[in-house]
Each structure stands twice: as C-alpha cells, then as structure tokens.
DRENDO-1510 file (C-alpha; in Angstrom, 1 decimal, always signed):
<recs>
REC; n; res; u; v; w
REC; 1; MET; +83.8; +116.1; +116.7 .
REC; 2; HIS; +80.3; +115.5; +115.4 .
REC; 3; SER; +81.4; +116.3; +111.8 .
REC; 4; LEU; +84.3; +113.9; +112.1 .
REC; 5; LEU; +82.1; +111.1; +113.3 .
REC; 6; SER; +79.6; +111.8; +110.5 .
REC; 7; PHE; +82.5; +111.7; +108.0 .
REC; 8; PHE; +83.6; +108.3; +109.4 .
REC; 9; LEU; +80.0; +106.9; +109.2 .
REC; 10; ARG; +79.6; +108.2; +105.6 .
REC; 11; GLN; +83.0; +107.2; +104.2 .
REC; 12; SER; +85.2; +105.0; +106.4 .
REC; 13; LEU; +82.3; +102.5; +106.8 .
REC; 14; TRP; +82.1; +102.2; +103.0 .
REC; 15; PHE; +85.9; +102.0; +102.7 .
REC; 16; ARG; +86.1; +99.1; +105.2 .
REC; 17; LEU; +83.1; +97.3; +103.5 .
REC; 18; SER; +85.0; +97.6; +100.2 .
REC; 19; ASP; +88.1; +96.1; +101.7 .
REC; 20; THR; +86.1; +93.2; +103.2 .
REC; 21; LEU; +84.4; +92.3; +100.0 .
REC; 22; CYS; +87.6; +92.6; +97.9 .
REC; 23; LEU; +89.5; +90.5; +100.5 .
REC; 24; LEU; +86.9; +87.8; +100.2 .
REC; 25; LEU; +86.9; +88.0; +96.4 .
REC; 26; ALA; +90.7; +87.8; +96.1 .
REC; 27; PHE; +91.0; +84.9; +98.5 .
REC; 28; TRP; +88.0; +83.0; +97.3 .
REC; 29; PRO; +90.1; +80.4; +95.4 .
REC; 30; VAL; +91.6; +79.5; +98.8 .
REC; 31; ILE; +88.4; +79.8; +100.9 .
REC; 32; SER; +86.4; +77.6; +98.4 .
REC; 33; LEU; +88.9; +74.7; +98.9 .
REC; 34; LEU; +88.5; +74.7; +102.7 .
REC; 35; PRO; +86.0; +72.3; +104.5 .
REC; 36; GLY; +82.6; +73.7; +105.7 .
REC; 37; THR; +83.4; +75.0; +109.2 .
REC; 38; ALA; +86.8; +76.4; +108.2 .
REC; 39; LEU; +85.2; +78.1; +105.2 .
REC; 40; PHE; +82.7; +80.1; +107.3 .
REC; 41; GLY; +85.4; +80.7; +109.9 .
REC; 42; SER; +87.8; +82.2; +107.3 .
REC; 43; MET; +85.0; +84.5; +105.9 .
REC; 44; ALA; +84.2; +85.7; +109.5 .
REC; 45; PHE; +87.9; +86.3; +110.1 .
REC; 46; ALA; +88.1; +88.5; +107.0 .
REC; 47; ILE; +85.1; +90.6; +108.1 .
REC; 48; VAL; +86.4; +91.1; +111.6 .
REC; 49; LEU; +89.9; +91.9; +110.4 .
REC; 50; ALA; +88.8; +94.4; +107.8 .
REC; 51; VAL; +86.3; +96.2; +110.1 .
REC; 52; PHE; +88.4; +96.3; +113.3 .
REC; 53; LEU; +92.1; +96.4; +112.2 .
REC; 54; PRO; +93.4; +99.6; +113.7 .
REC; 55; MET; +95.1; +102.2; +111.4 .
REC; 56; ARG; +98.0; +102.8; +113.7 .
REC; 57; GLY; +100.2; +105.7; +112.7 .
REC; 58; ILE; +97.7; +106.7; +110.0 .
REC; 59; CYS; +94.9; +109.1; +110.6 .
REC; 60; LEU; +91.5; +108.6; +109.0 .
REC; 61; GLU; +91.8; +111.4; +106.4 .
REC; 62; GLN; +95.2; +110.2; +105.2 .
REC; 63; CYS; +93.9; +106.8; +104.6 .
REC; 64; LEU; +90.7; +107.8; +102.8 .
REC; 65; ILE; +92.0; +110.7; +100.7 .
REC; 66; PHE; +95.6; +109.7; +99.8 .
REC; 67; PRO; +95.9; +106.3; +98.0 .
REC; 68; PHE; +99.4; +105.4; +99.3 .
REC; 69; TRP; +98.3; +105.6; +103.0 .
REC; 70; ALA; +95.3; +103.4; +102.2 .
REC; 71; PHE; +97.6; +100.9; +100.5 .
REC; 72; ARG; +99.9; +100.7; +103.5 .
REC; 73; TYR; +96.9; +99.8; +105.6 .
REC; 74; GLN; +95.7; +97.3; +103.0 .
REC; 75; LEU; +99.1; +95.7; +102.8 .
REC; 76; LYS; +98.9; +95.0; +106.5 .
REC; 77; LEU; +95.4; +93.6; +106.1 .
REC; 78; ILE; +96.5; +91.3; +103.3 .
REC; 79; GLY; +99.5; +90.1; +105.3 .
REC; 80; LEU; +97.5; +89.3; +108.4 .
REC; 81; TYR; +94.8; +87.5; +106.5 .
REC; 82; LEU; +97.3; +85.5; +104.5 .
REC; 83; PHE; +99.0; +84.5; +107.8 .
REC; 84; GLY; +95.7; +83.6; +109.4 .
REC; 85; LEU; +94.6; +81.4; +106.4 .
REC; 86; THR; +98.0; +79.7; +106.3 .
REC; 87; SER; +97.8; +78.9; +110.1 .
REC; 88; LEU; +94.3; +77.6; +109.6 .
REC; 89; ILE; +95.4; +75.3; +106.8 .
REC; 90; PHE; +98.2; +73.8; +108.9 .
REC; 91; VAL; +96.0; +73.4; +112.0 .
REC; 92; LEU; +93.4; +71.5; +110.0 .
REC; 93; GLN; +96.1; +69.5; +108.2 .
REC; 94; VAL; +94.5; +70.1; +104.8 .
REC; 95; CYS; +97.6; +71.4; +103.1 .
REC; 96; SER; +97.9; +70.5; +99.4 .
REC; 97; TRP; +99.7; +71.8; +96.3 .
REC; 98; ALA; +96.4; +73.2; +95.1 .
REC; 99; LEU; +96.0; +75.3; +98.3 .
REC; 100; CYS; +99.6; +76.5; +98.2 .
REC; 101; TRP; +99.2; +77.7; +94.6 .
REC; 102; ALA; +95.8; +79.2; +95.5 .
REC; 103; LEU; +97.4; +81.1; +98.4 .
REC; 104; ILE; +100.1; +82.5; +96.2 .
REC; 105; PHE; +97.7; +83.5; +93.5 .
REC; 106; SER; +95.2; +85.1; +95.9 .
REC; 107; GLY; +97.8; +87.1; +97.7 .
REC; 108; LEU; +99.1; +88.6; +94.5 .
REC; 109; LEU; +95.5; +89.2; +93.3 .
REC; 110; ALA; +94.6; +91.0; +96.5 .
REC; 111; LEU; +97.4; +93.5; +95.9 .
REC; 112; PHE; +95.5; +94.6; +92.8 .
REC; 113; VAL; +91.8; +94.0; +93.9 .
REC; 114; LEU; +91.9; +96.0; +97.2 .
REC; 115; PRO; +93.4; +99.2; +95.8 .
REC; 116; LEU; +91.0; +99.0; +92.9 .
REC; 117; GLY; +88.0; +98.6; +95.2 .
REC; 118; SER; +89.0; +101.6; +97.4 .
REC; 119; THR; +89.6; +103.7; +94.3 .
REC; 120; LEU; +86.1; +102.9; +93.0 .
REC; 121; VAL; +84.7; +103.8; +96.4 .
REC; 122; ARG; +86.5; +107.2; +96.3 .
REC; 123; VAL; +85.3; +107.9; +92.8 .
REC; 124; LEU; +81.7; +107.1; +93.9 .
REC; 125; PHE; +82.1; +109.5; +96.7 .
REC; 126; PHE; +83.2; +112.2; +94.3 .
REC; 127; HIS; +80.6; +111.6; +91.5 .
REC; 128; ALA; +77.7; +109.8; +93.0 .
REC; 129; PHE; +75.3; +110.2; +95.9 .
REC; 130; LEU; +77.9; +110.5; +98.7 .
REC; 131; LEU; +79.6; +113.9; +99.0 .
REC; 132; PRO; +83.4; +114.1; +98.8 .
REC; 133; GLN; +85.5; +115.2; +101.8 .
REC; 134; LYS; +85.4; +119.0; +101.9 .
REC; 135; VAL; +88.7; +120.7; +102.6 .
REC; 136; LEU; +89.9; +124.2; +103.4 .
REC; 137; ILE; +93.4; +125.0; +102.0 .
REC; 138; PHE; +95.8; +127.4; +103.6 .
REC; 139; ASP; +98.8; +128.1; +101.3 .
REC; 140; LEU; +102.0; +129.1; +103.1 .
REC; 141; CYS; +104.3; +128.6; +100.1 .
REC; 142; GLY; +102.5; +130.4; +97.2 .
REC; 143; LYS; +101.8; +127.2; +95.3 .
REC; 144; GLY; +98.1; +127.0; +96.0 .
REC; 145; GLU; +96.9; +127.3; +92.4 .
REC; 146; ASP; +99.4; +124.6; +91.3 .
REC; 147; PHE; +98.0; +122.4; +94.0 .
REC; 148; LEU; +94.4; +122.9; +92.8 .
REC; 149; GLY; +95.6; +121.8; +89.4 .
REC; 150; VAL; +97.0; +118.6; +90.9 .
REC; 151; LEU; +93.8; +118.1; +92.9 .
REC; 152; GLY; +91.7; +118.3; +89.7 .
REC; 153; ARG; +93.8; +115.5; +88.1 .
REC; 154; HIS; +93.0; +113.1; +90.9 .
REC; 155; PRO; +89.3; +112.5; +91.4 .
REC; 156; GLU; +90.1; +109.3; +93.2 .
REC; 157; TRP; +91.2; +111.3; +96.2 .
REC; 158; ALA; +87.4; +112.1; +96.7 .
REC; 159; CYS; +88.5; +115.6; +97.9 .
REC; 160; LYS; +86.8; +118.9; +97.1 .
REC; 161; ALA; +88.4; +122.2; +97.9 .
REC; 162; LEU; +85.9; +124.7; +99.4 .
REC; 163; ALA; +88.3; +127.6; +99.3 .
REC; 164; LEU; +92.0; +128.5; +99.1 .
REC; 165; TRP; +93.8; +131.3; +101.0 .
REC; 166; THR; +97.4; +132.3; +100.7 .
REC; 167; ILE; +98.8; +133.4; +104.0 .
REC; 168; GLY; +102.3; +134.2; +105.3 .
REC; 169; THR; +104.0; +132.7; +108.3 .
REC; 170; SER; +103.8; +136.2; +110.0 .
REC; 171; ALA; +100.1; +136.7; +109.0 .
REC; 172; ASP; +97.3; +137.2; +111.5 .
REC; 173; MET; +96.3; +133.7; +112.8 .
REC; 174; GLY; +92.8; +135.0; +113.3 .
REC; 175; ILE; +92.1; +133.8; +109.8 .
REC; 176; PHE; +91.5; +130.3; +111.1 .
REC; 177; ALA; +88.8; +131.4; +113.5 .
REC; 178; GLU; +87.2; +133.5; +110.8 .
REC; 179; LYS; +87.1; +130.7; +108.2 .
REC; 180; ARG; +85.9; +128.2; +110.8 .
REC; 181; ALA; +83.0; +130.4; +111.6 .
REC; 182; LEU; +82.3; +130.9; +107.9 .
REC; 183; TYR; +82.7; +127.4; +106.6 .
REC; 184; GLY; +82.4; +125.1; +109.6 .
REC; 185; ASP; +84.8; +122.3; +110.9 .
REC; 186; HIS; +86.2; +120.7; +107.7 .
REC; 187; LEU; +89.6; +119.1; +107.0 .
REC; 188; CYS; +92.3; +121.8; +107.1 .
REC; 189; LEU; +95.2; +121.4; +104.7 .
REC; 190; LEU; +98.3; +123.4; +105.3 .
REC; 191; LEU; +100.3; +123.6; +102.1 .
REC; 192; ALA; +103.9; +124.1; +103.2 .
REC; 193; GLU; +107.2; +122.2; +103.4 .
REC; 194; ARG; +107.1; +122.5; +107.2 .
REC; 195; ALA; +104.4; +124.6; +108.9 .
REC; 196; PRO; +105.7; +126.9; +111.8 .
REC; 197; GLU; +104.5; +125.9; +115.2 .
REC; 198; ARG; +102.4; +129.1; +115.7 .
REC; 199; VAL; +100.5; +128.3; +112.5 .
REC; 200; LEU; +99.9; +124.7; +113.7 .
REC; 201; GLN; +98.7; +125.8; +117.1 .
REC; 202; ALA; +96.2; +128.3; +115.5 .
REC; 203; ALA; +94.9; +125.7; +113.0 .
REC; 204; ARG; +94.5; +122.9; +115.6 .
REC; 205; LYS; +92.7; +125.4; +117.9 .
REC; 206; HIS; +89.9; +125.8; +115.4 .
REC; 207; PHE; +89.9; +122.6; +113.3 .
REC; 208; SER; +89.5; +119.0; +114.6 .
REC; 209; GLN; +91.8; +117.6; +111.9 .
REC; 210; VAL; +94.8; +119.3; +110.3 .
REC; 211; LEU; +97.1; +117.8; +107.7 .
REC; 212; VAL; +100.5; +119.2; +106.4 .
REC; 213; LEU; +101.1; +118.7; +102.7 .
REC; 214; ALA; +104.8; +119.0; +101.8 .
REC; 215; TRP; +105.2; +121.0; +98.6 .
REC; 216; GLU; +108.6; +120.5; +96.9 .
REC; 217; GLU; +109.9; +122.6; +94.0 .
REC; 218; GLY; +108.2; +121.5; +90.8 .
REC; 219; GLY; +105.5; +119.2; +92.3 .
REC; 220; LEU; +103.6; +117.9; +95.3 .
REC; 221; ALA; +104.5; +114.8; +97.4 .
REC; 222; SER; +100.8; +114.7; +98.2 .
REC; 223; PHE; +100.5; +111.1; +99.4 .
REC; 224; PHE; +103.1; +111.9; +102.1 .
REC; 225; ALA; +100.7; +114.3; +103.9 .
REC; 226; ILE; +101.1; +113.8; +107.6 .
REC; 227; GLU; +99.1; +114.8; +110.7 .
REC; 228; ALA; +100.1; +118.2; +112.0 .
REC; 229; GLN; +100.6; +116.7; +115.5 .
REC; 230; ARG; +103.3; +114.3; +114.1 .
REC; 231; GLN; +105.1; +116.8; +111.8 .
REC; 232; SER; +108.2; +116.9; +113.9 .
REC; 233; CYS; +108.6; +113.1; +114.3 .
REC; 234; MET; +108.3; +112.0; +110.7 .
REC; 235; PRO; +111.9; +111.5; +109.5 .
REC; 236; LYS; +112.3; +110.8; +105.8 .
REC; 237; THR; +113.3; +107.3; +104.8 .
REC; 238; CYS; +116.4; +107.3; +102.7 .
REC; 239; ALA; +116.8; +104.8; +99.9 .
REC; 240; GLN; +120.5; +104.4; +101.0 .
REC; 241; ASN; +119.4; +102.4; +104.1 .
REC; 242; PRO; +121.6; +99.3; +103.8 .
REC; 243; TRP; +118.9; +96.8; +104.8 .
REC; 244; GLY; +116.4; +98.6; +102.6 .
REC; 245; MET; +118.7; +98.4; +99.6 .
REC; 246; ILE; +119.3; +94.7; +100.2 .
REC; 247; THR; +115.5; +94.1; +100.3 .
REC; 248; LYS; +115.1; +96.1; +97.1 .
REC; 249; ARG; +117.8; +94.2; +95.3 .
REC; 250; VAL; +116.3; +90.8; +96.3 .
REC; 251; MET; +112.9; +92.0; +95.0 .
REC; 252; ASP; +114.5; +93.0; +91.7 .
REC; 253; ILE; +116.3; +89.7; +91.2 .
REC; 254; VAL; +113.3; +87.5; +92.1 .
REC; 255; LEU; +110.6; +89.4; +90.3 .
REC; 256; GLY; +112.9; +90.4; +87.4 .
REC; 257; SER; +113.9; +86.8; +86.7 .
REC; 258; LEU; +110.3; +85.6; +87.0 .
REC; 259; LEU; +109.0; +88.2; +84.6 .
REC; 260; CYS; +111.8; +87.5; +82.1 .
REC; 261; VAL; +110.7; +83.9; +81.9 .
REC; 262; LEU; +107.0; +84.7; +81.7 .
REC; 263; PHE; +107.4; +87.3; +78.9 .
REC; 264; VAL; +109.5; +85.1; +76.6 .
REC; 265; PRO; +106.5; +84.5; +74.3 .
REC; 266; VAL; +105.8; +88.2; +74.2 .
REC; 267; PHE; +109.4; +89.0; +73.3 .
REC; 268; VAL; +109.3; +86.6; +70.4 .
REC; 269; LEU; +106.0; +88.1; +69.0 .
REC; 270; ILE; +107.2; +91.7; +69.3 .
REC; 271; ALA; +110.6; +90.8; +67.7 .
REC; 272; LEU; +108.8; +89.2; +64.7 .
REC; 273; ALA; +106.5; +92.3; +64.3 .
REC; 274; ILE; +109.5; +94.7; +64.4 .
REC; 275; ARG; +111.4; +92.7; +61.7 .
REC; 276; LEU; +108.4; +92.3; +59.4 .
REC; 277; GLU; +107.7; +96.1; +59.4 .
REC; 278; SER; +111.1; +97.6; +58.9 .
REC; 279; PRO; +114.7; +96.6; +58.4 .
REC; 280; GLY; +117.2; +96.9; +61.2 .
REC; 281; PRO; +118.0; +95.4; +64.6 .
REC; 282; VAL; +115.2; +94.3; +67.0 .
REC; 283; PHE; +116.8; +95.8; +70.0 .
REC; 284; TYR; +118.0; +99.3; +70.6 .
REC; 285; ARG; +120.7; +100.2; +73.1 .
REC; 286; HIS; +120.9; +103.7; +74.4 .
REC; 287; THR; +123.5; +105.2; +76.8 .
REC; 288; ARG; +121.9; +106.5; +80.0 .
REC; 289; LEU; +123.1; +107.4; +83.5 .
REC; 290; GLY; +122.7; +104.8; +86.3 .
REC; 291; ARG; +123.7; +104.6; +89.9 .
REC; 292; PHE; +126.7; +106.7; +90.9 .
REC; 293; GLY; +126.4; +108.5; +87.6 .
REC; 294; ARG; +127.9; +105.6; +85.7 .
REC; 295; GLU; +126.9; +105.1; +82.1 .
REC; 296; ILE; +124.7; +102.0; +81.4 .
REC; 297; ARG; +123.5; +100.6; +78.1 .
REC; 298; MET; +119.7; +100.5; +78.4 .
REC; 299; LEU; +117.9; +97.9; +76.3 .
REC; 300; LYS; +114.7; +98.7; +74.4 .
REC; 301; PHE; +112.7; +97.2; +71.5 .
REC; 302; ARG; +113.4; +99.4; +68.5 .
REC; 303; THR; +110.5; +101.6; +67.8 .
REC; 304; MET; +112.0; +104.0; +65.3 .
REC; 305; VAL; +113.2; +103.8; +61.7 .
REC; 306; SER; +116.8; +102.7; +61.3 .
REC; 307; ASN; +118.0; +106.2; +60.3 .
REC; 308; ALA; +116.3; +107.9; +63.2 .
REC; 309; ASP; +119.2; +110.3; +64.0 .
REC; 310; THR; +119.2; +111.7; +60.5 .
REC; 311; VAL; +115.5; +112.2; +60.5 .
REC; 312; LEU; +115.6; +114.0; +63.8 .
REC; 313; THR; +118.4; +116.3; +62.7 .
REC; 314; GLU; +116.5; +117.3; +59.5 .
REC; 315; LEU; +113.2; +117.8; +61.5 .
REC; 316; LEU; +114.8; +120.1; +64.1 .
REC; 317; ALA; +116.6; +122.1; +61.5 .
REC; 318; LYS; +113.3; +123.0; +59.7 .
REC; 319; ASP; +110.7; +123.0; +62.5 .
REC; 320; GLU; +111.3; +125.5; +65.3 .
REC; 321; LYS; +108.3; +124.3; +67.5 .
REC; 322; GLN; +109.5; +120.7; +67.4 .
REC; 323; LYS; +113.1; +122.0; +68.2 .
REC; 324; GLN; +111.8; +123.8; +71.3 .
REC; 325; ALA; +109.8; +120.7; +72.4 .
REC; 326; TRP; +112.9; +118.5; +72.0 .
REC; 327; GLU; +115.1; +121.0; +74.0 .
REC; 328; ALA; +112.5; +121.1; +76.8 .
REC; 329; ASP; +111.7; +117.4; +77.4 .
REC; 330; HIS; +113.8; +115.4; +74.9 .
REC; 331; LYS; +110.4; +114.1; +73.6 .
REC; 332; LEU; +108.2; +114.9; +70.6 .
REC; 333; LEU; +104.5; +114.5; +70.7 .
REC; 334; ARG; +104.2; +113.5; +67.0 .
REC; 335; ASP; +107.5; +111.9; +66.3 .
REC; 336; PRO; +108.0; +111.1; +62.5 .
REC; 337; ARG; +110.8; +108.6; +63.4 .
REC; 338; ILE; +108.4; +106.2; +65.2 .
REC; 339; THR; +107.1; +103.2; +63.2 .
REC; 340; ARG; +103.5; +101.9; +63.4 .
REC; 341; VAL; +104.6; +98.9; +65.5 .
REC; 342; GLY; +106.7; +101.2; +67.5 .
REC; 343; SER; +103.8; +103.5; +68.2 .
REC; 344; LEU; +101.8; +100.6; +69.6 .
REC; 345; LEU; +104.7; +99.4; +71.7 .
REC; 346; ARG; +105.2; +102.9; +73.2 .
REC; 347; LYS; +101.5; +103.4; +73.9 .
REC; 348; PHE; +101.5; +100.3; +76.2 .
REC; 349; SER; +105.2; +100.7; +77.3 .
REC; 350; LEU; +106.0; +97.3; +75.8 .
REC; 351; ASP; +109.2; +98.7; +74.3 .
REC; 352; GLU; +110.6; +98.9; +77.8 .
REC; 353; LEU; +110.3; +95.1; +78.6 .
REC; 354; PRO; +113.9; +94.2; +77.6 .
REC; 355; GLN; +115.1; +96.4; +80.5 .
REC; 356; LEU; +114.2; +93.3; +82.7 .
REC; 357; VAL; +117.6; +92.1; +81.6 .
REC; 358; ASN; +119.2; +95.3; +82.9 .
REC; 359; ILE; +117.3; +94.8; +86.1 .
REC; 360; VAL; +118.6; +91.2; +86.6 .
REC; 361; CYS; +122.1; +92.3; +85.8 .
REC; 362; GLY; +122.0; +95.0; +88.5 .
REC; 363; GLN; +122.1; +98.1; +86.2 .
REC; 364; MET; +118.5; +99.0; +86.9 .
REC; 365; SER; +115.7; +98.4; +89.4 .
REC; 366; LEU; +112.0; +97.5; +88.9 .
REC; 367; VAL; +111.1; +100.8; +90.6 .
REC; 368; GLY; +113.0; +104.0; +90.6 .
REC; 369; PRO; +113.6; +107.3; +88.7 .
REC; 370; ARG; +113.6; +106.9; +84.9 .
REC; 371; PRO; +117.1; +106.8; +83.5 .
REC; 372; ILE; +118.3; +110.1; +82.1 .
REC; 373; VAL; +120.9; +111.1; +79.5 .
REC; 374; ARG; +123.9; +113.3; +80.3 .
REC; 375; GLU; +122.2; +116.4; +78.7 .
REC; 376; GLU; +119.5; +116.3; +81.4 .
REC; 377; ILE; +121.8; +116.7; +84.4 .
REC; 378; ASP; +121.4; +120.4; +84.5 .
REC; 379; LYS; +117.6; +120.1; +84.6 .
REC; 380; TYR; +117.9; +117.9; +87.7 .
REC; 381; GLY; +120.0; +120.5; +89.6 .
REC; 382; GLU; +120.7; +119.4; +93.2 .
REC; 383; VAL; +118.4; +116.4; +92.8 .
REC; 384; PHE; +120.9; +114.8; +90.5 .
REC; 385; ALA; +123.1; +113.9; +93.6 .
REC; 386; GLU; +120.1; +112.0; +94.9 .
REC; 387; TYR; +119.4; +110.4; +91.6 .
REC; 388; CYS; +122.9; +109.0; +91.6 .
REC; 389; GLN; +122.2; +107.2; +95.0 .
REC; 390; VAL; +119.8; +104.7; +93.5 .
REC; 391; ARG; +119.4; +102.5; +90.4 .
REC; 392; PRO; +117.1; +103.9; +87.7 .
REC; 393; GLY; +113.8; +102.1; +87.4 .
REC; 394; LEU; +111.7; +100.3; +84.8 .
REC; 395; THR; +108.7; +102.2; +86.4 .
REC; 396; GLY; +108.5; +104.8; +89.1 .
REC; 397; LEU; +106.4; +107.5; +90.9 .
REC; 398; TRP; +106.5; +109.8; +87.9 .
REC; 399; GLN; +105.1; +107.1; +85.5 .
REC; 400; VAL; +102.1; +106.4; +87.7 .
REC; 401; SER; +101.5; +110.1; +88.5 .
REC; 402; GLY; +100.7; +111.5; +85.0 .
REC; 403; ARG; +103.9; +110.7; +83.1 .
REC; 404; ASN; +104.3; +112.9; +80.0 .
REC; 405; LYS; +101.2; +114.9; +81.1 .
REC; 406; THR; +103.4; +116.5; +83.8 .
REC; 407; SER; +106.2; +119.1; +83.4 .
REC; 408; TYR; +109.8; +118.3; +83.6 .
REC; 409; GLU; +110.0; +120.1; +86.9 .
REC; 410; GLU; +107.2; +117.9; +88.3 .
REC; 411; ARG; +109.1; +114.8; +87.1 .
REC; 412; VAL; +112.2; +115.8; +89.0 .
REC; 413; ALA; +110.0; +116.5; +92.1 .
REC; 414; TYR; +108.5; +113.1; +91.9 .
REC; 415; ASP; +111.9; +111.5; +91.7 .
REC; 416; HIS; +113.1; +113.5; +94.7 .
REC; 417; SER; +110.0; +112.5; +96.6 .
REC; 418; TYR; +110.5; +108.8; +95.8 .
REC; 419; ILE; +114.2; +108.7; +96.7 .
REC; 420; THR; +113.7; +110.6; +100.0 .
REC; 421; ASN; +110.6; +108.7; +101.1 .
REC; 422; TRP; +111.4; +105.3; +99.8 .
REC; 423; SER; +110.0; +102.1; +101.6 .
REC; 424; PRO; +109.2; +98.6; +100.4 .
REC; 425; ALA; +105.5; +99.5; +100.7 .
REC; 426; LEU; +106.0; +102.4; +98.3 .
REC; 427; ASP; +107.7; +100.1; +95.7 .
REC; 428; ILE; +104.8; +97.6; +95.9 .
REC; 429; TRP; +102.3; +100.4; +95.6 .
REC; 430; ILE; +104.0; +101.7; +92.5 .
REC; 431; LEU; +104.2; +98.3; +90.9 .
REC; 432; VAL; +100.5; +97.7; +91.5 .
REC; 433; ARG; +99.6; +101.1; +90.1 .
REC; 434; THR; +101.8; +100.5; +87.0 .
REC; 435; LEU; +99.6; +97.8; +85.5 .
REC; 436; PRO; +96.4; +99.9; +85.1 .
REC; 437; VAL; +98.4; +102.9; +83.9 .
REC; 438; VAL; +100.1; +100.8; +81.2 .
REC; 439; VAL; +96.9; +99.1; +80.1 .
REC; 440; ALA; +95.2; +102.6; +79.8 .
REC; 441; GLY; +98.3; +104.0; +77.9 .
REC; 442; ASP; +98.0; +107.0; +80.3 .
REC; 443; GLY; +100.5; +109.8; +79.4 .
REC; 444; ALA; +102.5; +107.6; +77.0 .
REC; 445; TYR; +103.8; +108.6; +73.6 .
</recs>
C-alpha cells in the first residue's frame, strides 16, 4: 500500500498537473474572452476538475502506463469542461460568434494538447529524474521476449521491466511469494489471453496491483490491459454494434466532407507536382477488398512511374531478395518504381488523401484496417472474416503502432484488436495519434 501511495504521489500528481496546464492552454482562447470574475472561475473549475475527476472503471496503472486508457479519461475531462464553459457562457449571457468559434477550436485543440502533455510527462519519467514504473512480468503464453521488444519500442509507457519469468498454468504458485520477497511490491503483469483463477488469486495475494495483458497471435493488444479483478466482466465491444456503426458512419460523413473541402488547395498543388515530374494520370485506382469482401476502387495520388507493372516484373525476375520481400509484405523498401514526388508523398502519407472521396461515398472509413488485396487473404487467416465486418480505413491502429516497422503478423493482430475492441473513443484516439505519426513519417515508405 505504501509503494502504491508513493507511486501516486510521484507520478499521478504530475499526470494530473499536466492535464490541468494543457486544459487551460487549449481553452485559453475561450477563457481570455470571458469577463474578469468568470475568467478566474473557469480557471479554478479546470484545476478542480483535473485534480479530482475520478477515473471510474480505470485503475491508476492503466491510465498512467497505457496511453489509450489515459485518453479515455482525458476525453471525459474535455467533455465536462466544455459543458461547464458552455453553461457559464449562457448563464452570463455573453454568447457571441467569437466565443462559439473559440469553443470549437479549443475543444479540437484539447484533443491533441492533452495526450501530447501526458506523453511528455511519461517520457520525462522514463528519461529524467523521476523513475519509471517498475513491473514484474509473468509470462503464461510463451511470448515474453516478444513483449519485451514491444515494450522497448514504447518509451512513452514509462514502464521498466525488472524481470521476466515464463510459467505454466500448472506451475507452483509459490513463485509469486518468492519474487515478491526478492523484488518487493511492484506492478505485476500477467501476459496471457485469460489468466486462470488460481494464478490470479496467487498473484493478488502477494501484489497490490495486478494487470492482465491480452496477447493475441502476432502482436499485443497492450492498451487493452485490464485489472485482474475485472477480467471476467470485460466483454469485448464488437464493431458490428448497430448504434456504434451508425455513430461511426456519421463521423465519417461529417469529418470526411469537411476534410475534403479543407484539402482542396493541397490536392491542386500535389496534382501539379505530379504532372510536372512525370507523364501519366494524377490519380491511381487500385482494386482492394472492402466491407463484406466486396471489391472497391481505392483512390490514391500516383506515386510511381506510368509503366510500374513492367518495372516490377523485371525487378522481381532478376533480384531474389526483392522478390522475397514482395511476397512477404507486398512492399519494397527501396522501390525503383517510385518517383521523387511520390517518395515525398509516401513519406507523409499525402498520397492517401484522395481516399477521403472513398470515405464520403461509403466504401471506406476514417479509421479501420488498411484495405488489402485478394492475394493477402491467406495471410489474414481467420481474422479475414472479422476484416469483412467493417469498412477499411484511411488510418488505423496498425498505422499508429509502428506501421511498416512491424511484421505482417503484428499488422493482422492490430486489426483483430481494433475490430474486437472498437469504440468511438478508440477511433478518436487513433485520429489524434495519426497527425504526429504522419508528420514524423514514422514507419512510412
């Protein structure tokens, strides 16, 4: 209990302070337009809300280590503060067009500022004067080494593995008492799809906080880690939920249409650059598989030479390594077919922007699994049936989790995790994460 309290004082206090400052920063365009008394009242409300808002249904370690859980809490924080400010404006009768636009701008800005602030805090915990959260990992599925690799790619989790042990479900449960005596009461992570009750009881007996991390074939759904006490009462959310699908489609139409209008100048500039560099059409239509396994014509800006198919055939015929890479992922690290403008477009994913038209037309969604070709069905295995339940997306969980740095098996696992754990909050979190990933060109080629 003492160690948990110490952890709260060292990290949760900083986490909530970060949320307070970021909330005030994001909503400052609104706060600055309010009269004197209301200005101070709105600032005090932000502080009280950020410090005392309970994390119902989310344990402390979930929120601090795994970014998606933190975002769910922040989404609630932004919504309540937005509601409070709107109510204050109407009570004071100071409503104006300037305040309305400031509210919309600040609400959208907060979706980016708060996750950025909490990520910076996590990185500080890992690299600076504050120690990261120390964890003891008990592997029940033989994937511990793979998980350590995933952990190393995410310093923003502020999580340091002290030790890893591979145990079986029938192993001596005295290992928990032994490791508690040796290392102390740190966060206990059980790496298993579903930990047996006898393992949970033994872990909870010796550790004050136990999380179960669901490992799925090919990758880890790490941000869906849940408290061991609630393992049996956490049903997965299916993307086929009728009301959920309606909500998702409304988001696609509204945001897709808005982005289409906003990006018109960008479309014109990209089209001119493509035509000036190489002859051929500006757009490229490629046949992919959409919802229900139906074929869709996916739009992209052309990033390759006009005779790309011929160049590919010749390359694969004479280069065995490139042929193996193509057969594995249908991608080439150094693709000779790509033009200079195309290389720039791909680095920042600008070649995907025409798919906003596919989204508005109902063939794709803003968030979802990336569309695949028919030759990739076998690689998806049983997950292909789940893939067919949803519309493919412009961005998705795979894109914000390493993209081409991950294996194809991990990509399939990310798609499976997204489909079976879908929620509007998850879509918003992925959209927010997409912008910094695109700007950084992370994993794109």
